[in-house]
N, C-alpha and C positions, 0 to 999 in steps of 0.2 A: 422709834420713828418720830420725827419732829414735824410739827405743822408749821408751814411757812407763814410769816406775818401777812395779814391781809393788805395787799397793795396792788396797784395796777401793774399788769404784765403786758409786755410789748413783743409781739412777733416771736419767731423762732429763737431759741436760746435765752428767753427772757427770765428763766428761773435760775440762771447762772449769774455770778457777779459780772459787772461790766467787762467786756472783752478788752484785753490789752491790744496794742498795735500789732504785736507779734501773733496773737491769737487771731486777730482780724486778717492778718496776712495769710495765715494757714487756711482760713475759710475761703479767702479769695483764690488761693492756689487751687483749692478743691474745685471751685467754679471753673477756673481755667482748664484744669486737668480733665474735667468732664466735657469740655467743649461748649459750655454755656457762655452766654454773653453777659458780662457784668454791666450793671447800670447803677447809678446813684440817684436816690430820690430824697426829697425833704418835705416836711409838713410842719405846720405850727402845732398840731395835735397828733397823738397816736391813738386813734379811736378805732376799734374793730369795725364800726359801722362806716368809717371813712375809707372808702375803697380807692379813692384817687389821690395820689401824692404828686407833687411837682417833680418833673424829671430834671436833674442837674445835667445840663448839656445833653448831648445824644448818648445813647448806650455806647459802651466802649468796645465797638466791634473789632478794632484792630489791636486790642490790648494783648500783649504777649507775656508781660511780667506783672507780678503783684505790685511792684513799685509804681507802675503807671496808674493803677487803680488807687493805691494809697495816696498818691499825689493829688488825685482828683478829690478824694475824700477830704484831705486836708484843705484844699481850696474851698470846698463846700462848707466845711466847718468854720473857716475864717470869715466867710461871707454870711453864713446863716447860723451863727452860734446859738441863737435862741430858738432854734427849730430842732425837731427830731430828724435824724438822718439815717437812712438805711441803705444797704446794698442788696440788690436783687440779682438773681441769676435767671436768664431767659434761655429756654431751649428753642433754638431756631428750627428744629425738626418738628417738634410737637406744637410749636407756636404758642407757648404759654410760659408763665413764670413758674419756675421750679422751686425756688427758695428765696427767702429774704430774712435779713436780720438787722437789728438796730446797731449802728456803730457810734451814735452820738445822741445823748439825751441832754436837754437843757438843764442847767443846775437848779433852776427855780421850780422844777416840776417834781 
C-alpha cells in the first residue's frame, strides 16, 4: 500500500489524476443518464469551507448531449482559466446537488 503525497484534495474524484475530456464526457453522460441537471461553477479557490461558487450561466436544463455541456466547460475555461471549474449534477426531484467534480485547476495552484 502506498501513502499519497500530502497535497490539497478537491471534490469528488480528487484522488485520481486530472480527468481527460473523454473521462469528463463519461461523467457528464452519467449525469444526463440519471436525469440530473448539469451546471458549471467556478471559483478562485477550492476550499472545503467555501460553500458558494459562482454559477456559469444558468444550469443546463435543456442539455441532451455531453457535447453541449463540454462546449460550456470550454467557454468557461477560456474566460476563467485562472479559476477552479467544476461540474455539478442537480436532482430536480430531491431538490439538491447530487455530485460535483473538478474539471479544471489553474496551473499555478
